[in-house]
DRENTORKOL-3810 file (N, C-alpha, C; in nm, 4 decimals):
REM DRENTORKOL-3810
@n.u->17.3423; n.v->11.7416; n.w->4.3608; ca.u->17.3471; ca.v->11.8318; ca.w->4.4702; c.u->17.3825; c.v->11.8083; c.w->4.5901
@n.u->17.5736; n.v->11.8025; n.w->4.5952; ca.u->17.5769; ca.v->11.6608; ca.w->4.7713; c.u->17.6230; c.v->11.7470; c.w->4.8444
@n.u->17.6118; n.v->11.7770; n.w->4.9768; ca.u->17.7031; ca.v->11.7984; ca.w->5.0499; c.u->17.6841; c.v->11.7235; c.w->5.2028
@n.u->17.7176; n.v->11.7423; n.w->5.2435; ca.u->17.7910; ca.v->11.7239; ca.w->5.3829; c.u->17.8112; c.v->11.7911; c.w->5.5069
@n.u->17.7278; n.v->11.7805; n.w->5.6019; ca.u->17.8247; ca.v->11.8330; ca.w->5.7476; c.u->17.8340; c.v->11.8163; c.w->5.8185
@n.u->17.9287; n.v->11.8501; n.w->5.9422; ca.u->17.9246; ca.v->11.7830; ca.w->6.0364; c.u->17.9006; c.v->11.7977; c.w->6.1521
@n.u->17.8104; n.v->11.7530; n.w->6.1301; ca.u->17.5982; ca.v->11.7785; ca.w->6.2686; c.u->17.6781; c.v->11.8179; c.w->6.3543
@n.u->17.8722; n.v->11.8258; n.w->6.4589; ca.u->17.9287; ca.v->11.8708; ca.w->6.5530; c.u->17.9142; c.v->12.0317; c.w->6.5708
@n.u->17.9605; n.v->12.0631; n.w->6.4533; ca.u->17.9514; ca.v->12.3044; ca.w->6.4830; c.u->17.8367; c.v->12.3165; c.w->6.4096
@n.u->17.6841; n.v->12.1813; n.w->6.4806; ca.u->17.6222; ca.v->12.2593; ca.w->6.4840; c.u->17.5491; c.v->12.2708; c.w->6.6131
@n.u->17.5121; n.v->12.1226; n.w->6.6941; ca.u->17.5219; ca.v->12.0630; ca.w->6.7578; c.u->17.5841; c.v->11.9263; c.w->6.8366
@n.u->17.5915; n.v->11.8457; n.w->6.9349; ca.u->17.6461; ca.v->11.7853; ca.w->6.9748; c.u->17.6037; c.v->11.6747; c.w->6.9086
@n.u->17.6624; n.v->11.5324; n.w->6.7686; ca.u->17.5752; ca.v->11.4473; ca.w->6.7747; c.u->17.4987; c.v->11.3693; c.w->6.8303
@n.u->17.4848; n.v->11.3495; n.w->6.9587; ca.u->17.4431; ca.v->11.3119; ca.w->7.0857; c.u->17.2945; c.v->11.3213; c.w->7.0240
@n.u->17.3140; n.v->11.4897; n.w->7.0865; ca.u->17.1916; ca.v->11.5717; ca.w->7.1333; c.u->17.0736; c.v->11.5598; c.w->6.9688
@n.u->17.1974; n.v->11.5850; n.w->6.8418; ca.u->17.1604; ca.v->11.5531; ca.w->6.7292; c.u->17.0190; c.v->11.4064; c.w->6.7539
@n.u->17.0963; n.v->11.3051; n.w->6.7415; ca.u->17.0590; ca.v->11.1628; ca.w->6.7201; c.u->16.9059; c.v->11.1539; c.w->6.7879
@n.u->16.9189; n.v->11.2363; n.w->6.9354; ca.u->16.8164; ca.v->11.2176; ca.w->7.0453; c.u->16.6692; c.v->11.2642; c.w->6.9569
@n.u->16.7712; n.v->11.3858; n.w->6.9049; ca.u->16.5897; ca.v->11.4902; ca.w->6.8246; c.u->16.5186; c.v->11.4083; c.w->6.6791
@n.u->16.6256; n.v->11.3121; n.w->6.6237; ca.u->16.6489; ca.v->11.2694; ca.w->6.4925; c.u->16.5111; c.v->11.1769; c.w->6.5396
@n.u->16.5856; n.v->11.0977; n.w->6.6226; ca.u->16.4620; ca.v->10.9789; ca.w->6.6923; c.u->16.3357; c.v->10.9781; c.w->6.7575
@n.u->16.3136; n.v->11.1070; n.w->6.8158; ca.u->16.2290; ca.v->11.2269; ca.w->6.8705; c.u->16.0765; c.v->11.2675; c.w->6.6744
@n.u->16.2508; n.v->11.2902; n.w->6.6567; ca.u->16.1190; ca.v->11.3479; ca.w->6.5342; c.u->16.0790; c.v->11.1909; c.w->6.4358
@n.u->16.1255; n.v->11.1171; n.w->6.4376; ca.u->16.0675; ca.v->11.0231; ca.w->6.3525; c.u->15.9306; c.v->10.9457; c.w->6.4580
@n.u->15.9621; n.v->10.9362; n.w->6.6041; ca.u->15.8507; ca.v->10.8702; ca.w->6.6557; c.u->15.7557; c.v->10.9404; c.w->6.6180
@n.u->15.7513; n.v->11.0576; n.w->6.5570; ca.u->15.6066; ca.v->11.1377; ca.w->6.6355; c.u->15.5430; c.v->11.0803; c.w->6.4734
@n.u->15.7264; n.v->11.1368; n.w->6.3733; ca.u->15.5700; ca.v->11.1053; ca.w->6.2375; c.u->15.5410; c.v->10.9627; c.w->6.1659
@n.u->15.6154; n.v->10.9057; n.w->6.2273; ca.u->15.5601; ca.v->10.7173; ca.w->6.2292; c.u->15.4263; c.v->10.7238; c.w->6.3732
@n.u->15.4795; n.v->10.8205; n.w->6.4147; ca.u->15.3240; ca.v->10.7815; ca.w->6.5139; c.u->15.1525; c.v->10.8333; c.w->6.4664
@n.u->15.1853; n.v->10.9171; n.w->6.2883; ca.u->14.9998; ca.v->11.0270; ca.w->6.3173; c.u->14.9561; c.v->10.8839; c.w->6.2803
@n.u->14.8552; n.v->10.9537; n.w->6.2290; ca.u->14.7795; ca.v->10.9150; ca.w->6.2209; c.u->14.7636; c.v->10.7815; c.w->6.0346
@n.u->14.7642; n.v->10.6647; n.w->6.0194; ca.u->14.7317; ca.v->10.6554; ca.w->5.9157; c.u->14.6211; c.v->10.6819; c.w->5.7787
@n.u->14.6339; n.v->10.7840; n.w->5.6893; ca.u->14.5441; ca.v->10.7894; ca.w->5.5965; c.u->14.4968; c.v->10.5897; c.w->5.5298
@n.u->14.3452; n.v->10.5082; n.w->5.5326; ca.u->14.2966; ca.v->10.5049; ca.w->5.5044; c.u->14.3259; c.v->10.3542; c.w->5.3904
@n.u->14.3368; n.v->10.2423; n.w->5.5064; ca.u->14.4058; ca.v->10.1636; ca.w->5.3345; c.u->14.5440; c.v->10.1626; c.w->5.3780
@n.u->14.6680; n.v->10.2645; n.w->5.4315; ca.u->14.8089; ca.v->10.2511; ca.w->5.4309; c.u->14.8065; c.v->10.1645; c.w->5.4911
@n.u->14.9567; n.v->10.1313; n.w->5.4876; ca.u->14.9861; ca.v->9.9982; ca.w->5.6269; c.u->15.0969; c.v->10.0650; c.w->5.6823
@n.u->15.1471; n.v->10.1961; n.w->5.6643; ca.u->15.2163; ca.v->10.2242; ca.w->5.7314; c.u->15.3106; c.v->10.3385; c.w->5.6852
@n.u->15.3585; n.v->10.4075; n.w->5.7578; ca.u->15.4907; ca.v->10.6136; ca.w->5.7081; c.u->15.5961; c.v->10.5160; c.w->5.7282
@n.u->15.6633; n.v->10.4771; n.w->5.6278; ca.u->15.8152; ca.v->10.4432; ca.w->5.5920; c.u->15.8723; c.v->10.5520; c.w->5.5068
@n.u->16.0478; n.v->10.6052; n.w->5.5796; ca.u->16.1323; ca.v->10.6941; ca.w->5.5516; c.u->16.1830; c.v->10.6066; c.w->5.4483
@n.u->16.2985; n.v->10.7037; n.w->5.3043; ca.u->16.3092; ca.v->10.6431; ca.w->5.2122; c.u->16.3792; c.v->10.5704; c.w->5.2071
@n.u->16.3848; n.v->10.5039; n.w->5.1875; ca.u->16.5138; ca.v->10.2576; ca.w->5.1644; c.u->16.4082; c.v->10.2448; c.w->5.2696
@n.u->16.3761; n.v->10.2175; n.w->5.3428; ca.u->16.2959; ca.v->10.1592; ca.w->5.5011; c.u->16.2497; c.v->10.0758; c.w->5.4503
@n.u->16.1271; n.v->10.0961; n.w->5.3126; ca.u->16.0751; ca.v->9.9502; ca.w->5.3115; c.u->16.2135; c.v->9.8316; c.w->5.2165
@n.u->16.2923; n.v->9.9392; n.w->5.1364; ca.u->16.3769; ca.v->9.7619; ca.w->5.0872; c.u->16.4864; c.v->9.8101; c.w->5.1587
@n.u->16.5391; n.v->9.8421; n.w->5.2778; ca.u->16.5895; ca.v->9.7433; ca.w->5.4166; c.u->16.4922; c.v->9.6171; c.w->5.4691
@n.u->16.4052; n.v->9.6910; n.w->5.5143; ca.u->16.3155; ca.v->9.5438; ca.w->5.5436; c.u->16.2826; c.v->9.4231; c.w->5.4585
@n.u->16.2361; n.v->9.4934; n.w->5.3694; ca.u->16.2693; ca.v->9.3001; ca.w->5.2523; c.u->16.4008; c.v->9.2791; c.w->5.2513
@n.u->16.5325; n.v->9.3277; n.w->5.2473; ca.u->16.5980; ca.v->9.2633; ca.w->5.2930; c.u->16.6162; c.v->9.2216; c.w->5.3755
@n.u->16.6313; n.v->9.2606; n.w->5.4875; ca.u->16.6248; ca.v->9.2097; ca.w->5.5770; c.u->16.5686; c.v->9.0548; c.w->5.5429
@n.u->16.4064; n.v->9.0691; n.w->5.5560; ca.u->16.3289; ca.v->8.9532; ca.w->5.5871; c.u->16.4625; c.v->8.9131; c.w->5.4507
@n.u->16.4712; n.v->8.8574; n.w->5.3905; ca.u->16.4745; ca.v->8.8105; ca.w->5.2584; c.u->16.6550; c.v->8.7415; c.w->5.2429
@n.u->16.6784; n.v->8.8145; n.w->5.4237; ca.u->16.8151; ca.v->8.7585; ca.w->5.4766; c.u->16.7902; c.v->8.6679; c.w->5.5381
@n.u->16.6424; n.v->8.6554; n.w->5.6134; ca.u->16.6218; ca.v->8.5710; ca.w->5.6427; c.u->16.5384; c.v->8.4048; c.w->5.6700
@n.u->16.5247; n.v->8.4674; n.w->5.5971; ca.u->16.3561; ca.v->8.4112; ca.w->5.5306; c.u->16.4270; c.v->8.3443; c.w->5.3727
@n.u->16.5261; n.v->8.4118; n.w->5.3180; ca.u->16.5823; ca.v->8.3862; ca.w->5.1778; c.u->16.4711; c.v->8.3831; c.w->5.0476
@n.u->16.5492; n.v->8.4386; n.w->4.9157; ca.u->16.4088; ca.v->8.4511; ca.w->4.7713; c.u->16.3335; c.v->8.3761; c.w->4.7717
@n.u->16.2162; n.v->8.4628; n.w->4.7210; ca.u->16.0874; ca.v->8.3068; ca.w->4.6878; c.u->16.1207; c.v->8.3276; c.w->4.5919
@n.u->16.0832; n.v->8.1732; n.w->4.4995; ca.u->16.0674; ca.v->8.1162; ca.w->4.4148; c.u->15.9769; c.v->8.0978; c.w->4.3545
@n.u->15.8609; n.v->8.1011; n.w->4.2294; ca.u->15.7827; ca.v->8.0796; ca.w->4.2301; c.u->15.7400; c.v->7.9633; c.w->4.1202
@n.u->15.6870; n.v->7.8977; n.w->4.1698; ca.u->15.6759; ca.v->7.7469; ca.w->4.1079; c.u->15.7680; c.v->7.6701; c.w->3.9163
@n.u->15.7320; n.v->7.8237; n.w->3.8339; ca.u->15.8119; ca.v->7.8173; ca.w->3.7395; c.u->15.9158; c.v->7.7531; c.w->3.7391
@n.u->16.0485; n.v->7.8463; n.w->3.8536; ca.u->16.1446; ca.v->7.9338; ca.w->3.8956; c.u->16.1736; c.v->7.7642; c.w->3.8960
@n.u->16.1216; n.v->7.7226; n.w->4.0181; ca.u->16.1364; ca.v->7.6620; ca.w->4.0792; c.u->16.2018; c.v->7.4647; c.w->4.0197
@n.u->16.0548; n.v->7.4959; n.w->3.9080; ca.u->16.0438; ca.v->7.3343; ca.w->3.7868; c.u->16.1536; c.v->7.4087; c.w->3.6496
@n.u->16.2469; n.v->7.5014; n.w->3.7173; ca.u->16.3582; ca.v->7.5175; ca.w->3.5635; c.u->16.4885; c.v->7.4248; c.w->3.6693
@n.u->16.4993; n.v->7.4906; n.w->3.8478; ca.u->16.5793; ca.v->7.4706; ca.w->3.8414; c.u->16.5931; c.v->7.3359; c.w->3.8826
@n.u->16.4909; n.v->7.2721; n.w->3.8983; ca.u->16.4707; ca.v->7.1257; ca.w->3.9100; c.u->16.5279; c.v->7.0192; c.w->3.7899
@n.u->16.5282; n.v->7.0465; n.w->3.6609; ca.u->16.4987; ca.v->6.9717; ca.w->3.5067; c.u->16.6437; c.v->7.0220; c.w->3.5376
@n.u->16.7529; n.v->7.1555; n.w->3.5712; ca.u->16.8641; ca.v->7.1937; ca.w->3.5433; c.u->16.9434; c.v->7.1019; c.w->3.6462
@n.u->16.9236; n.v->7.0635; n.w->3.7437; ca.u->16.9532; ca.v->7.0132; ca.w->3.8515; c.u->16.9639; c.v->6.8524; c.w->3.8117
@n.u->16.8559; n.v->6.7519; n.w->3.7472; ca.u->16.8555; ca.v->6.6137; ca.w->3.6990; c.u->16.8820; c.v->6.6484; c.w->3.6283
@n.u->16.9087; n.v->6.7444; n.w->3.5082; ca.u->17.0531; ca.v->6.7057; ca.w->3.4032; c.u->17.1486; c.v->6.7102; c.w->3.4483
@n.u->17.2132; n.v->6.7736; n.w->3.5735; ca.u->17.3341; ca.v->6.7667; ca.w->3.5477; c.u->17.3482; c.v->6.6256; c.w->3.6856
@n.u->17.2853; n.v->6.5413; n.w->3.6946; ca.u->17.2673; ca.v->6.4821; ca.w->3.7839; c.u->17.3022; c.v->6.5468; c.w->4.0026
@n.u->17.2699; n.v->6.6056; n.w->3.9844; ca.u->17.2678; ca.v->6.6871; ca.w->4.1222; c.u->17.1130; c.v->6.6036; c.w->4.1655
@n.u->17.1027; n.v->6.6757; n.w->4.2438; ca.u->16.9460; ca.v->6.6375; ca.w->4.3979; c.u->16.9544; c.v->6.8108; c.w->4.4344
@n.u->16.7562; n.v->6.6962; n.w->4.3815; ca.u->16.7295; ca.v->6.8050; ca.w->4.3993; c.u->16.6738; c.v->6.8274; c.w->4.5351
@n.u->16.6980; n.v->6.9597; n.w->4.6433; ca.u->16.5727; ca.v->6.9714; ca.w->4.7771; c.u->16.4517; c.v->7.0652; c.w->4.8412
@n.u->16.4988; n.v->7.1782; n.w->4.7090; ca.u->16.4230; ca.v->7.2959; ca.w->4.7115; c.u->16.2717; c.v->7.1839; c.w->4.7105
@n.u->16.1685; n.v->7.2202; n.w->4.7878; ca.u->15.9931; ca.v->7.2747; ca.w->4.7837; c.u->15.9755; c.v->7.3210; c.w->4.8580
@n.u->15.9926; n.v->7.4637; n.w->4.8427; ca.u->15.8858; ca.v->7.5317; ca.w->4.9184; c.u->15.7011; c.v->7.5621; c.w->4.8657
@n.u->15.6418; n.v->7.6030; n.w->4.9626; ca.u->15.4941; ca.v->7.6588; ca.w->4.9617; c.u->15.4988; c.v->7.7716; c.w->4.8455
@n.u->15.3730; n.v->7.7603; n.w->4.7936; ca.u->15.3441; ca.v->7.8560; ca.w->4.6920; c.u->15.3144; c.v->8.0386; c.w->4.8170
END
């Protein structure tokens, strides 16, 4: 079931956004369970990973880098990717 609501029928959008920010801050400020790294909302971990990959690129293990190197050399192309493990 999908449902779309016009928030403005209930309260002004600015008020809704302010209340949501307060609620998110309250939830994220809760005490973490032992061993937990944080409190995340649905999609937040994936969003953070996407932003990290955009900024820092995709991690490639040594096997994948070796395969790319072999293919580049077979095609007569330079290979300049050397990443730390």
